[in-house]
N, CA and C of each residue as an Amber inpcrd file, in Angstrom:
protein
   408
 -42.9660000 -36.8810000  37.5530000 -44.4060000 -36.8780000  37.6540000
 -44.7990000 -35.5520000  38.2800000 -45.8470000 -34.9760000  37.7640000
 -46.3900000 -33.7640000  38.3510000 -47.9040000 -33.8990000  38.4210000
 -48.4350000 -33.6970000  39.6270000 -49.8710000 -33.7770000  39.8540000
 -50.3550000 -32.4780000  40.4710000 -51.5850000 -32.1550000  40.1880000
 -52.2380000 -31.0190000  40.8110000 -53.6110000 -31.5150000  41.2500000
 -53.9520000 -31.2650000  42.5150000 -55.2240000 -31.7640000  43.0250000
 -55.8480000 -30.7550000  43.9650000 -57.1590000 -30.8800000  44.1510000
 -57.9020000 -29.9730000  45.0160000 -57.3840000 -30.0490000  46.4500000
 -57.3800000 -28.9070000  47.1190000 -56.9170000 -28.8140000  48.5050000
 -58.0300000 -29.2470000  49.4580000 -58.3460000 -30.5270000  49.3970000
 -59.3390000 -31.1190000  50.2840000 -58.7070000 -32.3400000  50.9640000
 -59.1160000 -32.5980000  52.1850000 -58.4640000 -33.6140000  53.0120000
 -58.4330000 -35.0050000  52.3800000 -59.4610000 -35.3650000  51.6280000
 -59.5080000 -36.7010000  51.0250000 -58.3290000 -36.9210000  50.0670000
 -57.7740000 -35.8620000  49.5200000 -56.6670000 -36.0030000  48.5700000
 -55.3320000 -36.2870000  49.2400000 -55.2910000 -36.2560000  50.5520000
 -54.0810000 -36.6610000  51.2660000 -53.8330000 -38.1410000  50.9900000
 -54.8660000 -38.9520000  51.0380000 -54.7330000 -40.3880000  50.7460000
 -54.3480000 -40.6100000  49.2880000 -54.9110000 -39.8160000  48.3910000
 -54.5680000 -39.9080000  46.9760000 -53.0770000 -39.6410000  46.7690000
 -52.5460000 -38.6260000  47.4340000 -51.1320000 -38.2770000  47.2620000
 -50.2260000 -39.3980000  47.7610000 -50.6080000 -40.0480000  48.8410000
 -49.8270000 -41.1780000  49.3770000 -49.7650000 -42.3230000  48.3640000
 -50.9100000 -42.6330000  47.7810000 -50.9670000 -43.7200000  46.7990000
 -50.1730000 -43.3660000  45.5500000 -50.3180000 -42.1330000  45.0900000
 -49.6150000 -41.7070000  43.8760000 -48.1050000 -41.7770000  44.0560000
 -47.5960000 -41.3190000  45.1850000 -46.1430000 -41.3460000  45.3850000
 -45.6490000 -42.7870000  45.5200000 -46.4300000 -43.6510000  46.1380000
 -46.0380000 -45.0600000  46.2520000 -45.9480000 -45.7130000  44.8790000
 -46.8940000 -45.4130000  44.0090000 -46.8640000 -45.9870000  42.6560000
 -45.6830000 -45.4290000  41.8570000 -45.3960000 -44.1520000  42.0260000
 -44.2420000 -43.5620000  41.3460000 -42.9430000 -44.2280000  41.8060000
 -42.8200000 -44.4620000  43.0930000 -41.6190000 -45.0740000  43.6620000
 -41.4270000 -46.5220000  43.2360000 -42.5080000 -47.2080000  42.9190000
 -42.4460000 -48.6420000  42.6320000 -41.4210000 -48.9750000  41.5530000
 -41.2490000 -48.0890000  40.5920000 -40.2960000 -48.3500000  39.5080000
 -38.8440000 -48.3870000  39.9920000 -38.5910000 -47.8990000  41.2020000
 -37.2380000 -47.8850000  41.7590000 -36.9670000 -49.0780000  42.6760000
 -37.9420000 -49.9800000  42.7970000 -37.8360000 -51.1860000  43.6190000
 -37.4420000 -50.8630000  45.0650000 -38.2170000 -49.9880000  45.7210000
 -37.8990000 -49.6320000  47.1050000 -38.3110000 -50.7330000  48.0760000
 -37.8110000 -50.6420000  49.2890000 -38.2590000 -51.5480000  50.3450000
 -39.6180000 -51.0630000  50.8610000 -40.3270000 -51.9350000  51.5550000
 -41.6080000 -51.5370000  52.1540000 -41.4010000 -50.4220000  53.1750000
 -40.3000000 -50.4760000  53.9100000 -40.0050000 -49.4320000  54.8920000
 -39.7920000 -48.0810000  54.1960000 -39.0800000 -48.0740000  53.0710000
 -38.8730000 -46.8300000  52.3290000 -40.1990000 -46.2700000  51.8150000
 -41.0560000 -47.1450000  51.3030000 -42.3640000 -46.7000000  50.8200000
 -43.1620000 -46.0800000  51.9680000 -43.1900000 -46.7640000  53.1100000
 -43.9330000 -46.2410000  54.2620000 -43.3710000 -44.9020000  54.7240000
 -42.0450000 -44.7760000  54.7660000 -41.4220000 -43.5160000  55.1850000
 -41.8320000 -42.3620000  54.2690000 -41.7360000 -42.5890000  52.9750000
 -42.0640000 -41.5310000  52.0070000 -43.5550000 -41.2050000  52.0580000
 -44.3910000 -42.2160000  52.1440000 -45.8360000 -41.9710000  52.2250000
 -46.1870000 -41.1380000  53.4570000 -45.5390000 -41.4180000  54.5760000
 -45.8000000 -40.6520000  55.7930000 -45.3730000 -39.2000000  55.6150000
 -44.1900000 -38.9810000  55.0710000 -43.6920000 -37.6150000  54.8640000
 -44.5860000 -36.8440000  53.8940000 -44.9890000 -37.4820000  52.8040000
 -45.8710000 -36.8290000  51.8320000 -47.2130000 -36.5070000  52.4830000
 -47.7310000 -37.4320000  53.2500000 -48.9940000 -37.2060000  53.9400000
 -48.9210000 -35.9680000  54.8280000 -47.8520000 -35.8310000  55.5750000
 -47.6770000 -34.6720000  56.4520000 -47.5750000 -33.3740000  55.6510000
 -46.8040000 -33.4000000  54.5740000 -46.6230000 -32.1910000  53.7630000
 -47.9250000 -31.7610000  53.0910000 -48.6620000 -32.7170000  52.5500000
 -49.9270000 -32.4010000  51.8940000 -50.9500000 -31.9150000  52.9170000
 -51.0060000 -32.5600000  54.0610000 -51.9220000 -32.1170000  55.1140000
 -51.6010000 -30.6930000  55.5480000 -50.3060000 -30.3790000  55.7030000
 -49.9160000 -29.0090000  56.0500000 -50.3750000 -28.0160000  54.9950000
 -50.2060000 -28.3630000  53.7250000 -50.6220000 -27.4600000  52.6500000
 -52.1250000 -27.2030000  52.7070000 -52.8880000 -28.2460000  52.9350000
 -54.3470000 -28.1230000  52.9650000 -54.8180000 -27.3580000  54.1940000
 -54.2950000 -27.6950000  55.3550000 -54.7970000 -27.1120000  56.6020000
 -54.1680000 -25.7550000  56.9140000 -52.8710000 -25.6350000  56.6960000
 -52.1870000 -24.4060000  57.0800000 -51.9760000 -23.4530000  55.9060000
 -51.7580000 -23.9930000  54.7210000 -51.5670000 -23.1320000  53.5520000
 -52.8600000 -22.4910000  53.1150000 -53.9060000 -23.2730000  53.1890000
 -55.2330000 -22.7840000  52.8430000 -56.0670000 -22.8220000  54.1270000
 -57.3280000 -22.9510000  54.0130000 -58.1770000 -23.0240000  55.1950000
 -58.9510000 -24.3250000  55.2580000 -58.3190000 -25.4030000  54.8630000
 -58.8720000 -26.7540000  54.8770000 -60.1100000 -26.8820000  54.0070000
 -60.0380000 -27.8360000  53.1090000 -61.1430000 -28.1850000  52.2290000
 -61.6180000 -27.0130000  51.3690000 -60.6840000 -26.4550000  50.6270000
 -60.9990000 -25.4090000  49.6570000 -60.7940000 -25.9950000  48.2590000
 -61.8250000 -26.6000000  47.6870000 -61.6450000 -27.2880000  46.4040000
 -61.2330000 -26.3630000  45.2640000 -61.4350000 -25.0680000  45.4050000
 -61.0190000 -24.1550000  44.3470000 -59.5090000 -23.8900000  44.4050000
 -58.8560000 -24.3010000  45.4770000 -57.4060000 -24.1630000  45.6420000
 -56.7400000 -25.4740000  45.2710000 -55.4800000 -25.3990000  44.8580000
 -54.7620000 -26.5810000  44.3950000 -53.4810000 -26.8070000  45.2000000
 -53.1430000 -28.0780000  45.3500000 -51.8510000 -28.5060000  45.8780000
 -51.1650000 -29.2230000  44.7290000 -49.8780000 -28.9490000  44.5510000
 -49.1070000 -29.6250000  43.5030000 -48.0990000 -30.5520000  44.1480000
 -47.8900000 -31.6940000  43.5150000 -46.8720000 -32.6410000  43.9440000
 -46.0080000 -32.9800000  42.7430000 -44.7100000 -32.7610000  42.8800000
 -43.7550000 -33.1070000  41.8270000 -42.8180000 -34.1730000  42.3790000
 -42.6460000 -35.2440000  41.6130000 -41.7660000 -36.3430000  42.0150000
 -40.7690000 -36.6110000  40.9000000 -39.5210000 -36.7890000  41.2850000
 -38.4860000 -37.1100000  40.3050000 -37.4050000 -37.9360000  40.9980000
 -36.5630000 -38.5790000  40.2070000 -35.4170000 -39.3010000  40.7640000
 -34.2660000 -39.1740000  39.7900000 -33.0640000 -39.4140000  40.3100000
 -31.8840000 -39.3210000  39.4480000 -31.2320000 -40.6960000  39.3070000
 -30.1000000 -40.7330000  38.6100000 -29.4140000 -41.9930000  38.3360000
 -28.8650000 -42.6480000  39.6070000 -28.7720000 -41.9010000  40.6970000
 -28.2980000 -42.4440000  41.9690000 -29.4440000 -42.9170000  42.8690000
 -30.6430000 -42.9770000  42.3010000 -31.8400000 -43.4020000  43.0220000
 -32.1600000 -42.4780000  44.1920000 -31.9130000 -41.1900000  43.9980000
 -32.3230000 -40.1920000  44.9780000 -33.6710000 -39.6500000  44.5300000
 -34.6580000 -39.9010000  45.3550000 -36.0270000 -39.4740000  45.0910000
 -36.2120000 -38.0630000  45.6460000 -36.7420000 -37.1770000  44.8230000
 -37.0460000 -35.8120000  45.2530000 -38.5360000 -35.5860000  45.0840000
 -39.1460000 -35.0540000  46.1380000 -40.5810000 -34.7700000  46.1230000
 -40.7830000 -33.3270000  46.5570000 -41.5800000 -32.6030000  45.7820000
 -41.9450000 -31.2340000  46.1310000 -43.4490000 -31.1740000  46.3280000
 -43.8630000 -30.5730000  47.4350000 -45.2700000 -30.3110000  47.7120000
 -45.4110000 -28.7920000  47.7110000 -46.2830000 -28.2770000  46.8570000
 -46.3730000 -26.8400000  46.6220000 -47.8050000 -26.3620000  46.8140000
 -47.9430000 -25.2790000  47.5770000 -49.2420000 -24.6100000  47.6540000
 -49.0300000 -23.1320000  47.3550000 -50.0920000 -22.4590000  47.0030000
 -50.0560000 -21.0250000  46.7450000 -50.9050000 -20.3040000  47.7890000
 -50.7840000 -20.7840000  49.0180000 -51.5910000 -20.2810000  50.1180000
 -50.9860000 -19.0900000  50.8270000 -51.2370000 -19.0370000  52.1370000
 -50.8730000 -17.8540000  52.9140000 -49.3880000 -17.7610000  53.2270000
 -48.6670000 -18.8400000  53.1010000 -47.2420000 -18.8410000  53.4150000
 -46.9960000 -18.9980000  54.9070000 -45.7180000 -19.1030000  55.2460000
 -45.3070000 -19.2830000  56.6370000 -44.5260000 -18.0470000  57.0560000
 -44.9760000 -17.3940000  58.1160000 -44.3140000 -16.1710000  58.5870000
 -42.9280000 -16.4500000  59.1370000 -42.7860000 -17.5140000  59.9210000
 -41.5190000 -17.8210000  60.5700000 -41.2520000 -19.3230000  60.4150000
 -40.4630000 -19.6810000  59.4180000 -40.2070000 -21.0970000  59.1280000
 -39.5090000 -21.7860000  60.2930000 -38.5120000 -21.1300000  60.8960000
 -37.8000000 -21.7490000  62.0230000 -38.7620000 -22.1060000  63.1550000
 -39.6630000 -21.1980000  63.4750000 -40.6440000 -21.4430000  64.5300000
 -41.6020000 -22.5610000  64.1250000 -42.0610000 -22.5210000  62.8740000
 -43.0020000 -23.5310000  62.3890000 -42.4010000 -24.9330000  62.4020000
 -41.0830000 -25.0340000  62.2840000 -40.4270000 -26.3400000  62.2410000
 -40.1010000 -26.8870000  63.6300000 -40.3780000 -26.1270000  64.6730000
 -40.1340000 -26.5980000  66.0310000 -41.1690000 -27.6720000  66.3990000
 -40.7160000 -28.7700000  67.0040000 -41.6650000 -29.7990000  67.4350000
 -42.7300000 -29.2140000  68.3570000 -43.9520000 -29.6450000  68.1570000
 -45.1310000 -29.2740000  68.9360000 -45.6770000 -27.8790000  68.6360000
 -45.0440000 -27.1350000  67.7350000 -45.5920000 -25.8330000  67.3710000
 -46.7030000 -26.0230000  66.3340000 -47.8170000 -25.3550000  66.5120000
 -48.8780000 -25.3420000  65.5130000 -49.4720000 -23.9430000  65.4390000
 -49.8000000 -23.5400000  64.2420000 -50.4390000 -22.2340000  64.0630000
 -51.9490000 -22.3260000  64.2570000 -52.4520000 -23.5460000  64.4420000
 -53.8870000 -23.7470000  64.6230000 -54.1670000 -24.6590000  65.8230000
 -53.8410000 -24.1790000  67.0370000 -54.0700000 -25.0260000  68.2190000
 -55.5400000 -25.3420000  68.4520000 -56.4320000 -24.4940000  67.9740000
 -57.8650000 -24.7340000  68.1360000 -58.3210000 -25.9840000  67.3800000
 -57.5170000 -26.4330000  66.4160000 -57.8540000 -27.6350000  65.6490000
 -57.2100000 -28.8830000  66.2440000 -56.5770000 -28.7310000  67.4020000
 -55.9100000 -29.8390000  68.0690000 -54.8810000 -30.5190000  67.1730000
 -54.1010000 -29.7190000  66.4650000 -53.0170000 -30.2320000  65.6330000
 -51.8390000 -30.5880000  66.5370000 -51.0700000 -31.6030000  66.1820000
 -49.9760000 -32.0630000  67.0450000 -48.7280000 -31.1950000  66.9320000
 -48.5660000 -30.5000000  65.8210000 -47.3610000 -29.7030000  65.6450000
 -46.1300000 -30.5390000  65.3380000 -46.3260000 -31.7400000  64.8240000
 -45.2090000 -32.6440000  64.5600000 -44.9760000 -32.9010000  63.0690000
 -45.7080000 -32.2220000  62.1920000 -45.6040000 -32.4820000  60.7580000
 -44.1970000 -32.3710000  60.2130000 -43.5340000 -31.2390000  60.4510000
 -42.1740000 -31.0710000  59.9380000 -41.2090000 -32.0440000  60.6060000
 -41.4230000 -32.3400000  61.8900000 -40.5600000 -33.3000000  62.5870000
 -40.6570000 -34.6830000  61.9540000 -41.8690000 -35.0930000  61.5920000
 -42.0350000 -36.3840000  60.9260000 -41.3690000 -36.3740000  59.5460000
 -41.5440000 -35.2900000  58.8180000 -40.8980000 -35.1980000  57.5000000
 -39.3880000 -35.3460000  57.6450000 -38.8000000 -34.6530000  58.6190000
 -37.3550000 -34.7330000  58.8380000 -36.9350000 -36.1330000  59.2530000
 -37.7380000 -36.7900000  60.0720000 -37.3870000 -38.1150000  60.5680000
 -37.4260000 -39.1820000  59.4750000 -38.3690000 -39.0630000  58.5520000
 -38.5630000 -40.1040000  57.5520000 -37.8410000 -39.8650000  56.2270000
 -37.3440000 -38.6600000  56.0180000 -36.6510000 -38.3440000  54.7620000
 -35.1980000 -38.0090000  55.0580000 -34.3680000 -38.0050000  54.0220000
 -32.9510000 -37.6850000  54.2070000 -32.7030000 -36.1890000  54.2750000
 -33.5230000 -35.4170000  53.5850000 -33.3950000 -33.9600000  53.6640000
 -34.7640000 -33.3140000  53.5190000 -34.8650000 -32.1310000  54.0910000
 -36.1040000 -31.3510000  54.0460000 -35.7250000 -29.8830000  53.9170000
 -36.2870000 -29.2280000  52.9050000 -36.0900000 -27.7920000  52.7140000
 -37.4700000 -27.1630000  52.5870000 -37.7130000 -26.1100000  53.3630000
 -38.9850000 -25.4100000  53.3180000 -38.7240000 -23.9810000  52.8640000
 -39.4000000 -23.6110000  51.7830000 -39.3120000 -22.2480000  51.2650000
 -40.7190000 -21.6740000  51.2830000 -40.8490000 -20.4470000  51.7670000
 -42.1720000 -19.8640000  51.8720000 -42.1000000 -18.3480000  51.7790000
 -43.1630000 -17.7870000  51.2450000 -43.3070000 -16.3420000  51.1650000
 -44.7440000 -16.0080000  51.5360000 -44.8920000 -15.1220000  52.5070000
 -46.2300000 -14.7550000  52.9610000 -47.0740000 -14.2420000  51.7960000
 -48.2640000 -14.7830000  51.6930000 -49.1880000 -14.3950000  50.6400000
 -48.9350000 -15.0470000  49.2950000 -47.8680000 -15.8410000  49.1860000
 -47.5310000 -16.4690000  47.8990000 -47.4590000 -17.9800000  47.9550000
 -47.3000000 -18.5230000  49.1670000 -47.3090000 -19.9700000  49.2870000
 -46.0300000 -20.5720000  49.8140000 -46.0270000 -21.9070000  49.8150000
 -44.9380000 -22.6800000  50.4080000 -44.5690000 -23.8420000  49.5050000
 -43.2670000 -24.1130000  49.4290000 -42.7580000 -25.2960000  48.7420000
 -41.9450000 -26.1040000  49.7400000 -42.3230000 -27.3660000  49.9140000
 -41.6030000 -28.2970000  50.7610000 -40.8940000 -29.2760000  49.8290000
 -39.5700000 -29.3360000  49.9280000 -38.7700000 -30.2430000  49.0950000
 -38.1270000 -31.2830000  49.9970000 -38.3850000 -32.5420000  49.6920000
 -37.8620000 -33.6540000  50.4800000 -37.1120000 -34.6130000  49.5730000
 -36.0250000 -35.1870000  50.0770000 -35.3000000 -36.1980000  49.3080000
 -35.0980000 -37.4560000  50.1540000 -34.9650000 -38.5700000  49.4410000
 -34.6730000 -39.8440000  50.0950000 -33.8620000 -40.6940000  49.1290000
 -32.7430000 -41.2150000  49.6200000 -31.9260000 -42.1360000  48.8320000
 -32.5120000 -43.5340000  48.9440000 -32.8270000 -44.1200000  47.8090000
 -33.4260000 -45.4570000  47.7950000 -32.3690000 -46.5060000  47.4730000
């Protein structure tokens, strides 16, 4: 499944619902659905708030979902925003690039906690791709 949606906060809820419906065909547990929805929510929120400048409907966030024969779910959240200057620093718990917005700085930590793997690729001025996997 591949979706593209406006980079506005209301679409965070849309992305959660879409990934849950995609997962349904794999007969996941409720806990697995909640874990994936939380991780997707964090990744999409990061793309909207940090990749862009929050609520830019002319900008797009992409979500790609796939699974293999071993029931490993892979989800990619992609933005073409400003990118991340220092991924290691950005992934530290409590770090936020926008403290004035009272962000918790826990987005990547939640993604890591709820998924089996997390890979963040980013290039300044070109955007960020967050790839997460979970064995169902």
